[in-house]
VMD Tcl script that draws the C-alpha trace (Angstrom):
set ca {
  {-40.40 33.17 71.91}
  {-37.74 34.11 69.43}
  {-35.11 32.73 71.71}
  {-37.01 29.55 72.11}
  {-37.52 29.24 68.37}
  {-33.83 29.89 67.88}
  {-32.87 27.12 70.21}
  {-35.44 24.84 68.67}
  {-34.01 25.45 65.18}
  {-30.48 24.93 66.40}
  {-31.49 21.77 68.15}
  {-33.15 20.54 64.97}
  {-30.10 21.39 62.84}
  {-27.83 19.79 65.37}
  {-29.94 16.67 65.46}
  {-30.16 16.62 61.67}
  {-26.43 17.00 61.32}
  {-25.84 14.14 63.69}
  {-28.26 11.96 61.74}
  {-26.58 12.90 58.48}
  {-23.16 12.08 59.90}
  {-24.46 8.76 61.18}
  {-25.88 7.91 57.78}
  {-22.65 8.90 56.06}
  {-20.65 6.84 58.55}
  {-22.95 3.90 57.98}
  {-22.52 4.26 54.22}
  {-18.76 4.47 54.60}
  {-18.76 1.39 56.80}
  {-20.93 -0.45 54.30}
  {-18.66 0.60 51.44}
  {-15.59 -0.48 53.38}
  {-17.24 -3.78 54.21}
  {-18.19 -4.23 50.55}
  {-14.67 -3.43 49.45}
  {-13.21 -5.87 51.98}
  {-15.73 -8.49 50.95}
  {-14.96 -7.95 47.26}
  {-11.23 -8.10 47.95}
  {-11.69 -11.34 49.87}
  {-13.76 -12.77 47.02}
  {-11.15 -11.65 44.50}
  {-8.35 -13.16 46.53}
  {-10.31 -16.38 46.89}
  {-10.81 -16.51 43.11}
  {-7.10 -15.97 42.47}
  {-6.19 -18.50 45.15}
  {-8.56 -21.08 43.69}
  {-7.24 -20.56 40.16}
  {-3.63 -20.72 41.31}
  {-4.33 -23.98 43.14}
  {-6.01 -25.41 40.05}
  {-3.09 -24.30 37.85}
  {-0.46 -25.70 40.22}
  {-2.33 -28.99 40.47}
  {-2.62 -29.18 36.68}
  {1.10 -28.47 36.24}
  {1.93 -31.06 38.88}
  {-0.18 -33.71 37.17}
  {1.35 -32.88 33.78}
  {4.88 -33.36 35.07}
  {4.13 -36.54 37.00}
  {4.14 -39.70 34.90}
  {2.75 -42.85 36.44}
  {4.21 -46.25 35.64}
  {1.95 -47.70 32.94}
  {2.07 -51.35 31.93}
  {1.31 -52.77 28.49}
  {-1.99 -54.26 29.69}
  {-3.13 -50.94 31.20}
  {-2.77 -48.91 28.02}
  {-4.21 -51.69 25.83}
  {-7.23 -51.95 28.12}
  {-7.94 -48.23 27.69}
  {-7.65 -48.29 23.87}
  {-10.44 -49.26 21.41}
  {-10.67 -52.85 20.12}
  {-9.31 -52.11 16.63}
  {-6.26 -50.37 18.08}
  {-5.60 -53.24 20.49}
  {-5.78 -55.78 17.67}
  {-3.35 -53.84 15.45}
  {-0.93 -53.13 18.32}
  {-0.72 -56.83 19.21}
  {0.09 -57.72 15.59}
  {3.30 -55.66 15.66}
  {4.10 -56.07 19.39}
  {3.90 -52.28 19.70}
  {3.79 -52.12 23.50}
  {6.30 -54.85 24.24}
  {9.65 -54.11 25.83}
  {11.88 -52.02 23.55}
  {14.41 -54.89 23.40}
  {11.82 -57.55 22.64}
  {13.30 -59.65 19.75}
  {10.01 -60.08 17.83}
  {9.25 -56.38 18.10}
  {12.76 -55.52 16.87}
  {12.54 -57.97 13.93}
  {9.07 -56.82 12.84}
  {10.14 -53.19 12.95}
  {13.11 -53.74 10.64}
  {11.17 -56.04 8.31}
  {8.62 -53.25 7.92}
  {11.37 -50.72 7.20}
  {13.12 -52.91 4.61}
  {9.80 -53.83 2.97}
  {8.83 -50.17 2.72}
  {12.12 -49.24 1.04}
  {11.87 -52.18 -1.38}
  {8.27 -51.24 -2.27}
  {9.37 -47.67 -2.95}
  {12.19 -48.74 -5.26}
  {10.04 -51.19 -7.25}
  {7.26 -48.61 -7.55}
  {9.72 -46.10 -8.95}
  {11.34 -48.52 -11.42}
  {7.96 -49.95 -12.52}
  {9.37 -53.12 -14.18}
  {7.27 -54.12 -17.18}
  {6.44 -57.72 -18.16}
  {9.03 -57.62 -20.94}
  {11.76 -56.67 -18.47}
  {11.99 -53.00 -19.43}
  {11.90 -50.20 -16.86}
  {9.26 -47.51 -17.13}
  {9.94 -44.54 -14.88}
  {7.21 -41.93 -15.21}
  {6.58 -38.60 -13.53}
  {3.73 -40.10 -11.53}
  {6.15 -42.55 -9.82}
  {8.52 -39.84 -8.54}
  {6.74 -39.37 -5.16}
  {7.10 -43.13 -4.45}
  {10.70 -42.98 -3.10}
  {9.79 -40.01 -0.89}
  {6.73 -41.78 0.48}
  {8.05 -45.34 0.84}
  {11.82 -44.87 1.12}
  {11.89 -41.79 3.38}
  {8.51 -41.26 5.02}
  {7.81 -45.00 5.49}
  {10.91 -45.82 7.56}
  {10.60 -42.51 9.41}
  {6.97 -43.12 10.38}
  {7.76 -46.65 11.60}
  {10.63 -45.46 13.79}
  {8.72 -42.40 15.02}
  {5.68 -44.43 16.09}
  {7.95 -46.81 18.01}
  {9.77 -43.85 19.53}
  {6.48 -42.24 20.53}
  {5.33 -45.29 22.53}
  {8.71 -46.60 23.66}
  {9.28 -46.82 27.39}
  {7.05 -45.70 30.23}
  {7.26 -42.01 29.28}
  {5.59 -42.55 25.92}
  {2.91 -44.92 27.21}
  {2.11 -42.83 30.26}
  {1.96 -39.53 28.35}
  {-0.31 -41.00 25.67}
  {-2.62 -42.68 28.19}
  {-2.91 -39.40 30.06}
  {-3.85 -37.61 26.83}
  {-6.40 -40.31 25.99}
  {-8.10 -40.07 29.39}
  {-8.47 -36.29 29.07}
  {-10.39 -36.51 25.82}
  {-14.16 -36.15 25.77}
  {-16.15 -39.11 24.52}
  {-16.78 -37.53 21.11}
  {-13.02 -37.10 20.48}
  {-12.33 -40.73 21.44}
  {-15.01 -41.87 19.02}
  {-13.48 -39.71 16.28}
  {-10.01 -41.19 16.79}
  {-11.45 -44.72 16.78}
  {-13.45 -43.96 13.62}
  {-10.40 -42.72 11.69}
  {-8.29 -45.68 12.80}
  {-10.92 -48.32 12.00}
  {-11.87 -46.81 8.63}
  {-8.23 -46.48 7.58}
  {-7.49 -50.05 8.65}
  {-10.51 -51.46 6.77}
  {-9.73 -49.36 3.69}
  {-6.13 -50.57 3.38}
  {-7.10 -54.20 4.03}
  {-9.75 -53.97 1.31}
  {-7.19 -52.46 -1.07}
  {-4.79 -55.32 -0.28}
  {-7.55 -57.88 -0.92}
  {-8.18 -56.46 -4.40}
  {-4.44 -56.61 -5.13}
  {-4.38 -60.23 -4.00}
  {-7.25 -61.12 -6.32}
  {-5.48 -59.39 -9.22}
  {-2.20 -61.19 -8.52}
  {-3.93 -64.59 -8.37}
  {-5.61 -63.93 -11.72}
  {-2.22 -63.12 -13.26}
  {-0.43 -66.25 -11.99}
  {-3.31 -68.41 -13.21}
  {-2.88 -67.06 -16.74}
  {-0.28 -69.55 -18.02}
  {-0.24 -68.11 -21.55}
  {0.61 -64.68 -20.22}
  {3.29 -66.01 -17.86}
  {5.07 -67.85 -20.67}
  {6.04 -64.55 -22.27}
  {7.51 -63.05 -19.09}
  {11.26 -63.50 -18.29}
  {11.98 -65.63 -15.24}
  {13.83 -62.90 -13.36}
  {10.87 -60.53 -13.85}
  {8.56 -63.16 -12.34}
  {10.81 -63.47 -9.29}
  {11.18 -59.71 -8.83}
  {7.44 -59.10 -9.27}
  {6.54 -61.95 -6.90}
  {8.88 -60.61 -4.23}
  {7.52 -57.13 -4.89}
  {3.95 -58.36 -4.48}
  {4.71 -60.13 -1.18}
  {6.57 -57.10 0.13}
  {3.77 -54.81 -1.03}
  {1.14 -56.96 0.68}
  {3.17 -56.86 3.88}
  {3.58 -53.08 3.66}
  {-0.14 -52.54 3.08}
  {-1.28 -54.85 5.90}
  {0.98 -55.04 8.97}
  {3.88 -52.99 7.68}
  {4.30 -49.36 6.70}
  {0.60 -48.58 6.16}
  {-0.35 -49.96 9.58}
  {2.16 -47.60 11.19}
  {0.71 -44.80 9.10}
  {-2.69 -45.68 10.59}
  {-1.17 -45.54 14.08}
  {0.20 -42.11 13.18}
  {-3.29 -40.89 12.20}
  {-4.66 -42.15 15.52}
  {-1.95 -40.36 17.50}
  {-2.45 -37.20 15.46}
  {-6.19 -37.17 16.20}
  {-5.68 -37.80 19.93}
  {-2.94 -35.21 20.41}
  {-4.67 -32.55 18.28}
  {-7.97 -33.04 20.10}
  {-6.37 -32.90 23.55}
  {-4.38 -29.75 22.66}
  {-7.55 -28.05 21.38}
  {-9.40 -29.19 24.50}
  {-6.73 -27.72 26.79}
  {-6.77 -24.41 24.90}
  {-10.55 -24.29 25.34}
  {-10.16 -24.97 29.07}
  {-7.56 -22.20 29.32}
  {-9.91 -19.77 27.58}
  {-12.75 -20.65 29.94}
  {-10.50 -20.20 32.97}
  {-9.35 -16.76 31.81}
  {-12.94 -15.77 31.07}
  {-13.83 -16.83 34.59}
  {-11.19 -14.72 36.28}
  {-12.01 -11.63 34.23}
  {-15.74 -11.79 34.87}
  {-15.68 -13.00 38.46}
  {-12.97 -10.68 39.59}
  {-14.26 -7.46 38.08}
  {-18.03 -7.80 37.84}
  {-20.00 -5.29 39.92}
  {-22.72 -6.14 42.39}
  {-25.53 -5.10 40.06}
  {-28.43 -7.43 39.62}
  {-28.87 -6.52 35.96}
  {-26.58 -7.05 32.98}
  {-24.46 -3.92 33.65}
  {-21.45 -5.56 35.16}
  {-18.03 -4.78 33.81}
  {-18.71 -1.46 32.10}
  {-20.38 0.03 35.22}
  {-17.72 -0.96 37.69}
  {-16.01 1.80 39.70}
  {-12.84 -0.03 40.73}
  {-9.42 -0.06 39.14}
  {-6.77 -2.78 38.94}
  {-3.73 -2.43 41.13}
  {-0.28 -3.67 40.22}
  {-0.50 -6.86 42.26}
  {-3.81 -7.88 40.72}
  {-2.54 -7.13 37.22}
  {0.49 -9.39 37.74}
  {-1.81 -12.22 38.85}
  {-3.95 -11.87 35.72}
  {-0.94 -11.88 33.38}
  {0.53 -14.83 35.29}
  {-2.58 -16.89 34.52}
  {-2.07 -16.27 30.79}
  {1.63 -17.14 30.90}
  {1.39 -20.25 33.09}
  {-1.54 -21.69 31.14}
  {0.26 -21.29 27.81}
  {3.49 -22.74 29.21}
  {1.65 -25.81 30.50}
  {0.09 -26.46 27.09}
  {3.38 -25.78 25.27}
  {5.22 -28.40 27.34}
  {2.76 -31.09 26.26}
  {2.73 -29.97 22.62}
  {6.52 -29.94 22.39}
  {6.99 -33.71 22.73}
  {4.40 -34.65 20.11}
  {5.60 -32.07 17.60}
  {9.26 -32.96 18.15}
  {8.65 -36.66 17.51}
  {5.91 -36.61 14.87}
  {5.89 -33.13 13.30}
  {8.29 -33.80 10.42}
  {6.81 -37.24 9.83}
  {3.35 -35.71 9.36}
  {4.96 -33.08 7.13}
  {6.49 -35.73 4.87}
  {3.22 -37.54 4.26}
  {1.50 -34.23 3.49}
  {4.34 -33.34 1.10}
  {4.08 -36.79 -0.53}
  {0.33 -36.42 -1.05}
  {0.81 -32.98 -2.60}
  {3.40 -34.44 -5.00}
  {1.12 -37.33 -5.92}
  {-1.71 -34.89 -6.66}
  {0.41 -32.53 -8.77}
  {2.54 -35.07 -10.63}
  {-0.39 -37.41 -11.25}
  {-2.18 -34.65 -13.15}
  {0.96 -33.58 -15.02}
  {1.71 -37.18 -16.01}
  {-1.78 -37.61 -17.47}
  {-1.38 -34.39 -19.49}
  {1.94 -35.65 -20.95}
  {0.37 -39.00 -21.81}
  {-2.45 -37.17 -23.60}
  {0.11 -35.22 -25.66}
  {2.00 -38.43 -26.56}
  {-1.22 -40.14 -27.75}
  {-2.00 -37.33 -30.23}
  {-4.52 -35.74 -27.86}
  {-6.80 -38.80 -27.87}
  {-8.69 -38.70 -24.61}
  {-8.39 -41.89 -22.58}
  {-11.75 -42.01 -20.74}
  {-10.69 -44.92 -18.53}
  {-7.46 -43.18 -17.61}
  {-9.29 -39.95 -16.88}
  {-11.78 -41.73 -14.60}
  {-8.90 -43.45 -12.81}
  {-7.08 -40.13 -12.44}
  {-10.18 -38.46 -10.98}
  {-10.64 -41.31 -8.48}
  {-7.00 -41.25 -7.41}
  {-6.88 -37.45 -7.18}
  {-10.05 -37.49 -5.08}
  {-8.60 -40.05 -2.69}
  {-5.31 -38.15 -2.38}
  {-7.14 -34.85 -1.88}
  {-9.36 -36.44 0.75}
  {-6.33 -37.82 2.60}
  {-4.66 -34.41 2.47}
  {-7.86 -32.75 3.66}
  {-8.09 -35.15 6.63}
  {-4.46 -34.61 7.68}
  {-4.65 -30.82 7.46}
  {-8.07 -30.67 9.15}
  {-6.91 -32.77 12.08}
  {-3.57 -31.03 12.56}
  {-4.97 -27.48 12.42}
  {-7.56 -28.01 15.18}
  {-5.25 -26.56 17.89}
  {-4.72 -23.44 15.76}
  {-8.49 -22.99 15.33}
  {-9.02 -23.37 19.08}
  {-6.29 -20.78 19.74}
  {-7.85 -18.39 17.21}
  {-11.15 -18.61 19.09}
  {-9.30 -17.88 22.33}
  {-7.69 -14.78 20.82}
  {-11.05 -13.61 19.47}
  {-12.63 -13.95 22.92}
  {-10.07 -11.68 24.59}
  {-10.37 -9.04 21.86}
  {-13.91 -8.23 22.96}
  {-14.47 -4.66 24.07}
  {-15.02 -5.40 27.77}
  {-12.02 -7.73 27.91}
  {-9.78 -5.18 26.23}
  {-10.94 -2.55 28.76}
  {-10.06 -4.85 31.64}
  {-6.73 -5.95 30.20}
  {-5.74 -2.37 29.42}
  {-5.80 -1.62 33.15}
  {-3.28 -4.38 33.76}
  {-0.64 -2.18 32.13}
  {0.74 1.25 32.93}
  {-1.68 3.91 31.66}
  {1.31 6.01 30.51}
  {2.29 3.24 28.07}
  {-0.57 3.02 25.60}
  {1.21 0.45 23.42}
  {1.76 -2.11 26.19}
  {-1.58 -3.83 25.64}
  {-0.91 -4.07 21.89}
  {2.47 -5.67 22.55}
  {0.82 -8.12 24.95}
  {-1.83 -9.15 22.40}
  {0.84 -9.42 19.69}
  {2.85 -11.62 22.05}
  {-0.13 -13.93 22.46}
  {-0.33 -14.20 18.67}
  {3.37 -15.09 18.50}
  {2.84 -17.65 21.27}
  {0.55 -19.55 18.90}
  {3.62 -21.25 17.41}
  {4.38 -23.03 20.70}
  {0.90 -24.51 21.22}
  {0.05 -25.81 17.72}
  {1.47 -28.33 15.25}
  {4.60 -27.30 13.39}
  {5.63 -29.05 10.15}
  {9.22 -28.34 9.02}
  {8.96 -25.16 11.11}
  {5.73 -24.07 9.38}
  {2.68 -23.61 11.64}
  {-0.42 -25.55 10.57}
  {-3.09 -22.84 10.46}
  {-6.29 -22.13 8.58}
  {-4.35 -19.83 6.23}
  {-1.96 -22.68 5.34}
  {-4.91 -25.00 4.72}
  {-6.65 -22.51 2.43}
  {-3.50 -21.86 0.41}
  {-2.61 -25.53 -0.08}
  {-6.10 -26.80 -0.91}
  {-6.97 -23.72 -3.01}
  {-3.78 -23.99 -5.07}
  {-4.20 -27.73 -5.70}
  {-7.85 -27.42 -6.71}
  {-6.99 -24.60 -9.12}
  {-4.13 -26.65 -10.59}
  {-6.32 -29.71 -11.11}
  {-9.10 -27.71 -12.74}
  {-6.56 -26.13 -15.10}
  {-5.07 -29.57 -15.96}
  {-8.48 -31.13 -16.69}
  {-9.52 -28.12 -18.78}
  {-6.28 -28.38 -20.78}
  {-6.83 -32.10 -21.39}
  {-10.45 -31.62 -22.52}
  {-9.55 -28.67 -24.72}
  {-6.66 -30.52 -26.38}
  {-8.75 -33.60 -27.11}
  {-11.69 -31.63 -28.54}
}
mol new
graphics top color blue
foreach p $ca { graphics top sphere $p radius 0.5 }
foreach p [lrange $ca 0 end-1] q [lrange $ca 1 end] { graphics top cylinder $p $q radius 0.2 }
display resetview
């Protein structure tokens, strides 16, 4: 009996051991299958992303031949109308295009000189502090903006690159660009209409004209015609084109940065999420990143940023300093306009000129609004990049990225994140080598508002 029981126990243990081994083998097989399946999924994700990146880079470097009619057809009606007025998309050697370009340049320079000299009706010159920004705006920025806009669209490269940027924009961004262009165009035409009405009223006043020297009449008449040209189809129209380009390029850069962020988010989550059905994905995973996988992840960062930087480089190289000059001119107008009014108040024995103060407030508001628009548009890529950096500084992302580097080098991840911050300069607008960021915006606007408040308070206090 004992012997039989002994054999029965041994048989049971033997059978149990075999079952246990079978279960363990099954588990091992399942784990191996899961690992192979996960590896295949991971490889498929990397392969898919690499194909998408290569296709994107290929498209970016390929420029189709774009005709004048093709790009005009894609643009909004107001842009088409303005472009036809100045023959913007004609052949670079087109005689009318060449003549109109140089007429606009000469008219802008002449308007800047006459604005600075400010010839009075008695023939005397009156150069005030408020007129000092005029030569910078009309004599330097005006000709530069005209030539830069032509350079931006000249040839197939310019047309094709811009049309490609336009097609990538979402509908809301296209509407925004059209809105800025149309509003600016209507605003300047309305301003020119008021000037025309004022000039007609002056020439109809025969008594007033009799006291004005003949040479002053000629100079002022030429100045008026040149000014009307500059504020209709001359310098100001090219400035409006510049605003349109700035909106399109800034929006498309921000859009590409957002796409890059979404792609990187996708690879981090899809590649490392566990098979849990609940929300415990990344933090509960039991796998580590090998060297090959880490190189693929870092490659996605580098290639995506390089692709964006290539597209940003052309726009910034052509238009960056031109945008910087108009911003600098607006800042000078804002500062010197307030200083000039303070000096005039001192010269008039501190008698407050209510009409002059109202005019100053209106002008300062318009200049501040223009500066606000330019800085807001041009810093959109920087804001998009800041959001991208914030997304990868999340705890789970940092945990994943830390495994891409050697565990013995604890500072490698910090250097990588610092490098991404430095890379910001290559994917945003640069003005005279200064990056357009939220910090720059806050400093410029904050300083100007404080200066204006101080100037107004000084004027009111002095006249009390």
